[in-house]
N, C-alpha and C positions, 0 to 999 in steps of 0.2 A: 443509470444511463453512461456510458463511456464514449468519451470524446478524443480517443487517442492518447490523452495526455493528463486528463480528468475522470475520476469515476466518483459519481454521489450516489448514497444510498439515503434513503428517508423511512424512517418509522414512525408511527405515532409520538415514540416517547424518547426520539434519537435521531440523531443526522450523523452521517460519517462521508468526508470528503477526502480523496486520494488524489495529490496531483504531482506532477515529476516536472524537473524543469527542460529537459533534455531528452531524447528517445522518444519512449512511452511503451503504452500497454502493447502485448505480443499480438501481432494482426493474427485473427483466425484463433486465438485461444481463449478460451472461457474463463472469466473471472468467476471463482467459485465462492458461493458464501450461501451459510444457511438462513432461513428465516427469522431469525433474531440477531443476526450479524454476531453470533459467537465465535465464528470464523470467516475469515476472508483471506482466498490464495489467489494469486494472479503472477505473472509474468512479464518482466521487462522486456524488451527487445533494443540490443545494442544496435542503432541505425546508420552506426559510423565505423562499424567495425573496429575502432581505435580502444586500447585503454583509457577510461576516463572516469570521473566521479558523477553519479547521478544525484539530485537532491529529490529525496521524495517527501513530501508534507503531507502530516496526516492529522485532520482536524476532527475533533468530536465533539458534539454538544451530548447533553443527559449525563447520566450519573457513571459511567462506563469508561473504564481504562484499558488500553490496548496494547500487549508486549508484539513489538515488531522482530520477526523473526528472517531471518536470513539462510538457507543451508542448513536449517535446524539448530541455529543458533541465537538467542536473544540479543541483539545487538541494540534497543532502544524499547523504551514504555512511552504513549502517550497518553498522557493522562488527564481523566476527563474535564474536559470544557477547557482545553488548551491544545495549541499547538506544538508538534515537534516537528522538526527537520532532521531526516534521517540521510547520512551520506552513505551510498553504496559505491563501491568499485566494479565498475561495469567491464570485464575485460573477456567476457564469453559472449556468445550470440544471444543467450536467454539467462537472466538474472530469476529465481523462484523468491517470492516475499510472501510470507503470509502473516495476517494480524491475526491475534488469539484473544478475545475479551477475557480482561481480569475479572473472575467472577469473586 
């Protein structure tokens, strides 16, 4: 489910929640994920047009951890069963983010 600022994915053995404190998931853009949640790709939309910090909170349950990747660079790790809050610098209209399951 996508609600502009929140995304939830639920599998029998895993749940993943992504929340942003401002801006939102890019309108008209697809959140891409595979059936086992090994990789999730999305774009955040800068809705004010200025340069600012966006906080992205990643919450996962189950046994999997995720690397948080922006622009091809790992910027954080969300460990299994914990929350991580990542600061992203929004200076462009769109910011591409990817979560990659650590196997």
